[in-house]
PADO-499679 format. One record per atom (N, C-alpha, C, O): atom name; x, y, z; residue in three letters; chain. Coordinates in steps of 0.1 Angstrom, whole numbers. Example, Ala and Ser with C-alpha at 12.3 -4.5 7.8 and 13.67 -1.06 7.14 Angstrom:
<rs>
(r "N",(132,-57,78),"ALA","A")
(r "CA",(123,-45,78),"ALA","A")
(r "C",(132,-33,78),"ALA","A")
(r "O",(142,-33,85),"ALA","A")
(r "N",(128,-22,71),"SER","A")
(r "CA",(137,-11,71),"SER","A")
(r "C",(129,0,79),"SER","A")
(r "O",(134,11,80),"SER","A")
</rs>
This chain:
<rs>
(r "N",(4,-13,3),"MET","A")
(r "CA",(5,-4,-2),"MET","A")
(r "C",(9,12,0),"MET","A")
(r "O",(15,14,11),"MET","A")
(r "N",(8,24,-9),"GLY","A")
(r "CA",(12,32,-12),"GLY","A")
(r "C",(10,42,-1),"GLY","A")
(r "O",(0,40,7),"GLY","A")
(r "N",(20,57,2),"VAL","A")
(r "CA",(19,66,7),"VAL","A")
(r "C",(12,77,0),"VAL","A")
(r "O",(17,80,-11),"VAL","A")
(r "N",(2,83,4),"PRO","A")
(r "CA",(-9,96,-4),"PRO","A")
(r "C",(4,104,-10),"PRO","A")
(r "O",(15,104,-3),"PRO","A")
(r "N",(4,110,-19),"PRO","A")
(r "CA",(11,125,-22),"PRO","A")
(r "C",(5,134,-14),"PRO","A")
(r "O",(-7,136,-13),"PRO","A")
(r "N",(17,143,-4),"LEU","A")
(r "CA",(8,153,0),"LEU","A")
(r "C",(10,161,-7),"LEU","A")
(r "O",(19,161,-16),"LEU","A")
(r "N",(-2,174,-4),"PRO","A")
(r "CA",(-8,184,-14),"PRO","A")
(r "C",(7,193,-9),"PRO","A")
(r "O",(16,192,0),"PRO","A")
(r "N",(4,202,-20),"GLN","A")
(r "CA",(13,209,-28),"GLN","A")
(r "C",(12,224,-20),"GLN","A")
(r "O",(2,231,-17),"GLN","A")
(r "N",(25,226,-16),"TRP","A")
(r "CA",(24,245,-10),"TRP","A")
(r "C",(22,253,-22),"TRP","A")
(r "O",(27,250,-33),"TRP","A")
(r "N",(13,265,-18),"THR","A")
(r "CA",(14,275,-30),"THR","A")
(r "C",(24,282,-27),"THR","A")
(r "O",(33,280,-19),"THR","A")
(r "N",(20,295,-39),"GLN","A")
(r "CA",(36,306,-42),"GLN","A")
(r "C",(37,308,-32),"GLN","A")
(r "O",(28,305,-25),"GLN","A")
(r "N",(49,317,-24),"TRP","A")
(r "CA",(53,328,-15),"TRP","A")
(r "C",(41,336,-19),"TRP","A")
(r "O",(39,336,-31),"TRP","A")
(r "N",(34,341,-12),"THR","A")
(r "CA",(27,353,-16),"THR","A")
(r "C",(32,364,-5),"THR","A")
(r "O",(36,359,6),"THR","A")
(r "N",(33,380,-8),"SER","A")
(r "CA",(41,388,1),"SER","A")
(r "C",(25,394,5),"SER","A")
(r "O",(15,395,-3),"SER","A")
(r "N",(27,398,20),"LEU","A")
(r "CA",(18,402,24),"LEU","A")
(r "C",(18,418,26),"LEU","A")
(r "O",(8,425,27),"LEU","A")
(r "N",(31,423,25),"GLY","A")
(r "CA",(35,436,27),"GLY","A")
(r "C",(40,442,41),"GLY","A")
(r "O",(43,433,48),"GLY","A")
(r "N",(40,450,44),"GLY","A")
(r "CA",(42,452,59),"GLY","A")
(r "C",(58,456,62),"GLY","A")
(r "O",(67,449,58),"GLY","A")
(r "N",(60,468,69),"SER","A")
(r "CA",(69,471,73),"SER","A")
(r "C",(76,470,91),"SER","A")
(r "O",(78,479,99),"SER","A")
(r "N",(78,452,89),"LEU","A")
(r "CA",(81,450,105),"LEU","A")
(r "C",(92,455,113),"LEU","A")
(r "O",(101,460,107),"LEU","A")
(r "N",(91,456,126),"LEU","A")
(r "CA",(104,452,133),"LEU","A")
(r "C",(109,436,139),"LEU","A")
(r "O",(119,432,143),"LEU","A")
(r "N",(94,430,138),"SER","A")
(r "CA",(92,419,149),"SER","A")
(r "C",(93,407,139),"SER","A")
(r "O",(93,407,126),"SER","A")
(r "N",(93,393,148),"ALA","A")
(r "CA",(83,387,137),"ALA","A")
(r "C",(68,382,139),"ALA","A")
(r "O",(65,386,150),"ALA","A")
(r "N",(59,377,135),"PRO","A")
(r "CA",(46,375,141),"PRO","A")
(r "C",(45,371,143),"PRO","A")
(r "O",(54,363,144),"PRO","A")
(r "N",(31,367,148),"ALA","A")
(r "CA",(30,362,156),"ALA","A")
(r "C",(9,356,148),"ALA","A")
(r "O",(3,366,145),"ALA","A")
(r "N",(4,347,147),"VAL","A")
(r "CA",(-5,341,144),"VAL","A")
(r "C",(-15,337,152),"VAL","A")
(r "O",(-13,328,161),"VAL","A")
(r "N",(-32,343,149),"GLY","A")
(r "CA",(-41,339,157),"GLY","A")
(r "C",(-56,336,146),"GLY","A")
(r "O",(-61,344,137),"GLY","A")
(r "N",(-59,324,150),"ARG","A")
(r "CA",(-71,319,143),"ARG","A")
(r "C",(-87,325,152),"ARG","A")
(r "O",(-90,323,164),"ARG","A")
(r "N",(-93,330,143),"ASN","A")
(r "CA",(-107,336,152),"ASN","A")
(r "C",(-114,322,144),"ASN","A")
(r "O",(-111,314,135),"ASN","A")
(r "N",(-127,326,156),"LEU","A")
(r "CA",(-139,321,156),"LEU","A")
(r "C",(-144,313,138),"LEU","A")
(r "O",(-148,303,131),"LEU","A")
(r "N",(-141,323,137),"ASP","A")
(r "CA",(-146,317,122),"ASP","A")
(r "C",(-138,307,115),"ASP","A")
(r "O",(-140,299,106),"ASP","A")
(r "N",(-132,310,121),"GLU","A")
(r "CA",(-117,302,113),"GLU","A")
(r "C",(-105,309,99),"GLU","A")
(r "O",(-96,304,91),"GLU","A")
(r "N",(-112,324,106),"ARG","A")
(r "CA",(-97,335,99),"ARG","A")
(r "C",(-89,335,105),"ARG","A")
(r "O",(-91,336,117),"ARG","A")
(r "N",(-74,335,100),"LEU","A")
(r "CA",(-63,342,105),"LEU","A")
(r "C",(-59,353,108),"LEU","A")
(r "O",(-63,362,101),"LEU","A")
(r "N",(-54,356,116),"GLU","A")
(r "CA",(-51,374,122),"GLU","A")
(r "C",(-35,372,122),"GLU","A")
(r "O",(-29,362,125),"GLU","A")
(r "N",(-29,381,117),"VAL","A")
(r "CA",(-10,382,119),"VAL","A")
(r "C",(-10,396,125),"VAL","A")
(r "O",(-15,407,121),"VAL","A")
(r "N",(0,390,139),"PHE","A")
(r "CA",(5,408,148),"PHE","A")
(r "C",(17,408,147),"PHE","A")
(r "O",(24,397,148),"PHE","A")
(r "N",(20,420,146),"ALA","A")
(r "CA",(39,421,146),"ALA","A")
(r "C",(39,435,145),"ALA","A")
(r "O",(30,443,142),"ALA","A")
(r "N",(54,437,149),"ILE","A")
(r "CA",(57,455,160),"ILE","A")
(r "C",(56,458,141),"ILE","A")
(r "O",(58,449,133),"ILE","A")
(r "N",(53,472,137),"GLY","A")
(r "CA",(58,478,129),"GLY","A")
(r "C",(69,489,131),"GLY","A")
(r "O",(72,494,141),"GLY","A")
(r "N",(76,492,117),"ASN","A")
(r "CA",(86,502,122),"ASN","A")
(r "C",(84,515,131),"ASN","A")
(r "O",(93,521,138),"ASN","A")
(r "N",(73,518,129),"GLY","A")
(r "CA",(64,527,140),"GLY","A")
(r "C",(66,527,153),"GLY","A")
(r "O",(64,538,158),"GLY","A")
(r "N",(69,517,159),"GLY","A")
(r "CA",(71,508,174),"GLY","A")
(r "C",(52,506,180),"GLY","A")
(r "O",(48,509,191),"GLY","A")
(r "N",(43,500,169),"ASN","A")
(r "CA",(35,502,170),"ASN","A")
(r "C",(29,494,167),"ASN","A")
(r "O",(32,492,155),"ASN","A")
(r "N",(16,483,173),"LEU","A")
(r "CA",(11,468,172),"LEU","A")
(r "C",(6,475,159),"LEU","A")
(r "O",(0,486,159),"LEU","A")
(r "N",(10,463,144),"ASN","A")
(r "CA",(0,465,133),"ASN","A")
(r "C",(-5,449,134),"ASN","A")
(r "O",(-1,440,141),"ASN","A")
(r "N",(-16,449,125),"HIS","A")
(r "CA",(-25,435,121),"HIS","A")
(r "C",(-31,440,110),"HIS","A")
(r "O",(-36,450,105),"HIS","A")
(r "N",(-29,424,106),"ILE","A")
(r "CA",(-35,422,89),"ILE","A")
(r "C",(-45,410,92),"ILE","A")
(r "O",(-42,402,100),"ILE","A")
(r "N",(-56,410,86),"TRP","A")
(r "CA",(-62,396,88),"TRP","A")
(r "C",(-67,386,75),"TRP","A")
(r "O",(-61,388,65),"TRP","A")
(r "N",(-74,380,74),"GLN","A")
(r "CA",(-80,371,64),"GLN","A")
(r "C",(-95,374,61),"GLN","A")
(r "O",(-103,366,63),"GLN","A")
(r "N",(-98,385,56),"THR","A")
(r "CA",(-117,388,51),"THR","A")
(r "C",(-123,375,49),"THR","A")
(r "O",(-134,375,55),"THR","A")
(r "N",(-120,362,41),"ALA","A")
(r "CA",(-129,351,45),"ALA","A")
(r "C",(-121,337,51),"ALA","A")
(r "O",(-108,335,51),"ALA","A")
(r "N",(-128,330,55),"PRO","A")
(r "CA",(-118,317,58),"PRO","A")
(r "C",(-113,314,42),"PRO","A")
(r "O",(-121,314,32),"PRO","A")
(r "N",(-93,309,44),"ASN","A")
(r "CA",(-85,303,35),"ASN","A")
(r "C",(-95,318,27),"ASN","A")
(r "O",(-104,315,19),"ASN","A")
(r "N",(-93,333,30),"GLY","A")
(r "CA",(-92,335,16),"GLY","A")
(r "C",(-83,352,17),"GLY","A")
(r "O",(-75,356,25),"GLY","A")
(r "N",(-87,357,9),"ASN","A")
(r "CA",(-81,370,11),"ASN","A")
(r "C",(-78,379,26),"ASN","A")
(r "O",(-82,379,37),"ASN","A")
(r "N",(-64,388,17),"TRP","A")
(r "CA",(-65,397,33),"TRP","A")
(r "C",(-60,408,35),"TRP","A")
(r "O",(-49,411,29),"TRP","A")
(r "N",(-63,415,42),"SER","A")
(r "CA",(-71,428,44),"SER","A")
(r "C",(-55,436,41),"SER","A")
(r "O",(-45,430,38),"SER","A")
(r "N",(-55,451,44),"THR","A")
(r "CA",(-43,457,41),"THR","A")
(r "C",(-39,457,61),"THR","A")
(r "O",(-47,453,69),"THR","A")
(r "N",(-23,462,65),"TRP","A")
(r "CA",(-20,462,76),"TRP","A")
(r "C",(-28,475,82),"TRP","A")
(r "O",(-30,485,75),"TRP","A")
(r "N",(-32,473,97),"ASN","A")
(r "CA",(-39,485,103),"ASN","A")
(r "C",(-33,488,117),"ASN","A")
(r "O",(-32,478,124),"ASN","A")
(r "N",(-31,497,121),"SER","A")
(r "CA",(-19,497,136),"SER","A")
(r "C",(-35,501,144),"SER","A")
(r "O",(-45,507,142),"SER","A")
(r "N",(-28,492,155),"LEU","A")
(r "CA",(-33,492,166),"LEU","A")
(r "C",(-32,503,174),"LEU","A")
(r "O",(-41,506,181),"LEU","A")
(r "N",(-20,510,174),"GLY","A")
(r "CA",(-13,516,179),"GLY","A")
(r "C",(-9,508,197),"GLY","A")
(r "O",(-9,496,197),"GLY","A")
(r "N",(-6,515,211),"PRO","A")
(r "CA",(2,526,205),"PRO","A")
(r "C",(18,524,202),"PRO","A")
(r "O",(24,513,199),"PRO","A")
(r "N",(21,540,203),"ARG","A")
(r "CA",(36,538,198),"ARG","A")
(r "C",(47,533,213),"ARG","A")
(r "O",(43,533,225),"ARG","A")
(r "N",(60,531,208),"GLY","A")
(r "CA",(71,529,216),"GLY","A")
(r "C",(67,513,226),"GLY","A")
(r "O",(66,510,238),"GLY","A")
(r "N",(65,505,213),"LEU","A")
(r "CA",(62,489,216),"LEU","A")
(r "C",(79,484,215),"LEU","A")
(r "O",(84,490,205),"LEU","A")
(r "N",(89,475,222),"ALA","A")
(r "CA",(100,469,216),"ALA","A")
(r "C",(94,460,203),"ALA","A")
(r "O",(83,457,198),"ALA","A")
(r "N",(107,459,200),"SER","A")
(r "CA",(104,451,186),"SER","A")
(r "C",(108,437,191),"SER","A")
(r "O",(117,432,185),"SER","A")
(r "N",(102,431,202),"VAL","A")
(r "CA",(99,420,204),"VAL","A")
(r "C",(83,412,197),"VAL","A")
(r "O",(72,415,196),"VAL","A")
(r "N",(91,399,193),"GLN","A")
(r "CA",(79,394,188),"GLN","A")
(r "C",(63,397,197),"GLN","A")
(r "O",(66,399,209),"GLN","A")
(r "N",(48,396,195),"PRO","A")
(r "CA",(39,393,201),"PRO","A")
(r "C",(34,379,202),"PRO","A")
(r "O",(35,370,194),"PRO","A")
(r "N",(29,378,217),"ALA","A")
(r "CA",(22,366,216),"ALA","A")
(r "C",(8,365,215),"ALA","A")
(r "O",(1,370,223),"ALA","A")
(r "N",(4,359,207),"VAL","A")
(r "CA",(-12,362,207),"VAL","A")
(r "C",(-23,344,210),"VAL","A")
(r "O",(-21,333,205),"VAL","A")
(r "N",(-30,348,217),"GLY","A")
(r "CA",(-45,332,219),"GLY","A")
(r "C",(-57,337,220),"GLY","A")
(r "O",(-60,349,219),"GLY","A")
(r "N",(-64,327,222),"ARG","A")
(r "CA",(-78,326,222),"ARG","A")
(r "C",(-84,326,233),"ARG","A")
(r "O",(-80,316,239),"ARG","A")
(r "N",(-95,335,242),"ASN","A")
(r "CA",(-98,327,252),"ASN","A")
(r "C",(-110,316,250),"ASN","A")
(r "O",(-113,314,239),"ASN","A")
(r "N",(-114,313,257),"ALA","A")
(r "CA",(-129,302,262),"ALA","A")
(r "C",(-143,306,251),"ALA","A")
(r "O",(-151,301,244),"ALA","A")
(r "N",(-138,321,254),"ASP","A")
(r "CA",(-154,327,246),"ASP","A")
(r "C",(-146,331,232),"ASP","A")
(r "O",(-151,334,221),"ASP","A")
(r "N",(-134,329,235),"GLY","A")
(r "CA",(-132,330,211),"GLY","A")
(r "C",(-127,343,210),"GLY","A")
(r "O",(-126,347,198),"GLY","A")
(r "N",(-123,353,222),"ARG","A")
(r "CA",(-120,362,218),"ARG","A")
(r "C",(-102,362,217),"ARG","A")
(r "O",(-97,354,225),"ARG","A")
(r "N",(-94,369,209),"LEU","A")
(r "CA",(-79,368,202),"LEU","A")
(r "C",(-74,379,218),"LEU","A")
(r "O",(-80,390,221),"LEU","A")
(r "N",(-65,375,224),"GLU","A")
(r "CA",(-59,386,234),"GLU","A")
(r "C",(-47,386,229),"GLU","A")
(r "O",(-41,375,227),"GLU","A")
(r "N",(-41,399,228),"VAL","A")
(r "CA",(-23,402,222),"VAL","A")
(r "C",(-19,402,230),"VAL","A")
(r "O",(-24,405,240),"VAL","A")
(r "N",(-4,396,229),"PHE","A")
(r "CA",(7,404,244),"PHE","A")
(r "C",(16,411,240),"PHE","A")
(r "O",(23,404,233),"PHE","A")
(r "N",(20,425,241),"VAL","A")
(r "CA",(36,428,241),"VAL","A")
(r "C",(40,430,250),"VAL","A")
(r "O",(34,429,261),"VAL","A")
(r "N",(56,433,247),"VAL","A")
(r "CA",(63,447,256),"VAL","A")
(r "C",(68,459,250),"VAL","A")
(r "O",(75,461,240),"VAL","A")
(r "N",(62,472,262),"ASN","A")
(r "CA",(65,485,253),"ASN","A")
(r "C",(83,485,260),"ASN","A")
(r "O",(89,477,267),"ASN","A")
(r "N",(86,499,254),"ASN","A")
(r "CA",(98,500,259),"ASN","A")
(r "C",(105,503,269),"ASN","A")
(r "O",(117,503,270),"ASN","A")
(r "N",(94,508,283),"ASP","A")
(r "CA",(96,506,296),"ASP","A")
(r "C",(95,491,302),"ASP","A")
(r "O",(92,489,314),"ASP","A")
(r "N",(97,483,295),"ARG","A")
(r "CA",(93,469,294),"ARG","A")
(r "C",(83,459,308),"ARG","A")
(r "O",(86,451,316),"ARG","A")
(r "N",(70,468,304),"ASN","A")
(r "CA",(56,470,307),"ASN","A")
(r "C",(45,457,296),"ASN","A")
(r "O",(40,457,285),"ASN","A")
(r "N",(46,450,305),"ILE","A")
(r "CA",(35,440,289),"ILE","A")
(r "C",(22,445,291),"ILE","A")
(r "O",(17,450,301),"ILE","A")
(r "N",(17,444,278),"ILE","A")
(r "CA",(2,452,270),"ILE","A")
(r "C",(-8,445,271),"ILE","A")
(r "O",(-5,434,275),"ILE","A")
(r "N",(-16,445,270),"ARG","A")
(r "CA",(-26,436,264),"ARG","A")
(r "C",(-41,438,253),"ARG","A")
(r "O",(-53,437,256),"ARG","A")
(r "N",(-36,440,246),"PHE","A")
(r "CA",(-48,440,239),"PHE","A")
(r "C",(-58,430,234),"PHE","A")
(r "O",(-56,419,229),"PHE","A")
(r "N",(-72,436,236),"GLY","A")
(r "CA",(-82,421,242),"GLY","A")
(r "C",(-95,429,232),"GLY","A")
(r "O",(-99,441,233),"GLY","A")
(r "N",(-99,419,223),"ARG","A")
(r "CA",(-113,420,218),"ARG","A")
(r "C",(-128,424,226),"ARG","A")
(r "O",(-132,414,232),"ARG","A")
(r "N",(-135,432,227),"GLN","A")
(r "CA",(-150,437,235),"GLN","A")
(r "C",(-158,428,227),"GLN","A")
(r "O",(-160,430,215),"GLN","A")
(r "N",(-165,416,235),"LEU","A")
(r "CA",(-180,414,231),"LEU","A")
(r "C",(-185,424,227),"LEU","A")
(r "O",(-178,434,228),"LEU","A")
(r "N",(-198,427,220),"GLN","A")
(r "CA",(-211,431,219),"GLN","A")
(r "C",(-217,428,224),"GLN","A")
(r "O",(-217,416,225),"GLN","A")
(r "N",(-231,436,237),"THR","A")
(r "CA",(-243,431,235),"THR","A")
(r "C",(-251,419,228),"THR","A")
(r "O",(-258,410,232),"THR","A")
(r "N",(-246,426,214),"THR","A")
(r "CA",(-250,412,206),"THR","A")
(r "C",(-242,402,200),"THR","A")
(r "O",(-246,396,189),"THR","A")
(r "N",(-231,399,206),"GLY","A")
(r "CA",(-225,390,208),"GLY","A")
(r "C",(-216,390,195),"GLY","A")
(r "O",(-208,381,196),"GLY","A")
(r "N",(-213,397,184),"GLY","A")
(r "CA",(-209,404,180),"GLY","A")
(r "C",(-193,408,184),"GLY","A")
(r "O",(-192,412,196),"GLY","A")
(r "N",(-179,406,175),"LEU","A")
(r "CA",(-169,414,177),"LEU","A")
(r "C",(-165,427,175),"LEU","A")
(r "O",(-164,429,163),"LEU","A")
(r "N",(-164,434,180),"THR","A")
(r "CA",(-158,452,183),"THR","A")
(r "C",(-144,445,179),"THR","A")
(r "O",(-140,434,181),"THR","A")
(r "N",(-137,461,171),"GLY","A")
(r "CA",(-128,465,170),"GLY","A")
(r "C",(-110,462,178),"GLY","A")
(r "O",(-107,474,177),"GLY","A")
(r "N",(-101,458,182),"LEU","A")
(r "CA",(-96,455,192),"LEU","A")
(r "C",(-93,472,199),"LEU","A")
(r "O",(-92,483,194),"LEU","A")
(r "N",(-91,465,212),"THR","A")
(r "CA",(-93,475,220),"THR","A")
(r "C",(-81,478,234),"THR","A")
(r "O",(-80,467,239),"THR","A")
(r "N",(-74,486,239),"LEU","A")
(r "CA",(-64,488,244),"LEU","A")
(r "C",(-66,488,258),"LEU","A")
(r "O",(-72,497,264),"LEU","A")
(r "N",(-58,474,265),"THR","A")
(r "CA",(-54,476,281),"THR","A")
(r "C",(-46,475,284),"THR","A")
(r "O",(-39,468,277),"THR","A")
(r "N",(-38,481,297),"ILE","A")
(r "CA",(-26,480,297),"ILE","A")
(r "C",(-26,478,311),"ILE","A")
(r "O",(-31,484,320),"ILE","A")
(r "N",(-19,465,310),"THR","A")
(r "CA",(-17,459,324),"THR","A")
(r "C",(-5,464,338),"THR","A")
(r "O",(3,474,336),"THR","A")
(r "N",(-5,460,345),"SER","A")
(r "CA",(7,465,354),"SER","A")
(r "C",(16,458,361),"SER","A")
(r "O",(22,458,373),"SER","A")
(r "N",(17,448,347),"LEU","A")
(r "CA",(30,440,348),"LEU","A")
(r "C",(43,445,345),"LEU","A")
(r "O",(44,451,335),"LEU","A")
(r "N",(53,444,351),"ARG","A")
(r "CA",(72,445,349),"ARG","A")
(r "C",(73,441,351),"ARG","A")
(r "O",(69,436,361),"ARG","A")
(r "N",(83,436,334),"LEU","A")
(r "CA",(91,424,334),"LEU","A")
(r "C",(106,427,344),"LEU","A")
(r "O",(111,438,344),"LEU","A")
(r "N",(109,418,350),"LEU","A")
(r "CA",(122,419,358),"LEU","A")
(r "C",(137,415,348),"LEU","A")
(r "O",(139,409,338),"LEU","A")
(r "N",(144,422,355),"ASN","A")
(r "CA",(159,419,346),"ASN","A")
(r "C",(161,409,343),"ASN","A")
(r "O",(156,401,351),"ASN","A")
(r "N",(168,401,330),"PRO","A")
(r "CA",(170,390,323),"PRO","A")
(r "C",(183,388,334),"PRO","A")
(r "O",(191,378,333),"PRO","A")
</rs>
């Protein structure tokens, strides 16, 4: 019995952007991918699929300036909301999270700053 052939990869496609960090990728509840990275201005940028397995939006800044060029971390809460964690130049952890509307839909990302401070490495 033979092994079935593996699916072929697509050609590389540039998503554009001018980034200082490696990207972090999360998956929304509707299966769309969302990519987060620190942009050249030191702010959190993101781009997302406009439909599952579909095309991509353009890069958008979530702010604020003054983020360290460290790869963001992204995860999904039990209720499906994406949470993104970054480090600013003052070595504080900043959390970005989606807020649920009363209708249950998702709105844009909103900024919440935590009081966590990183220790010396």
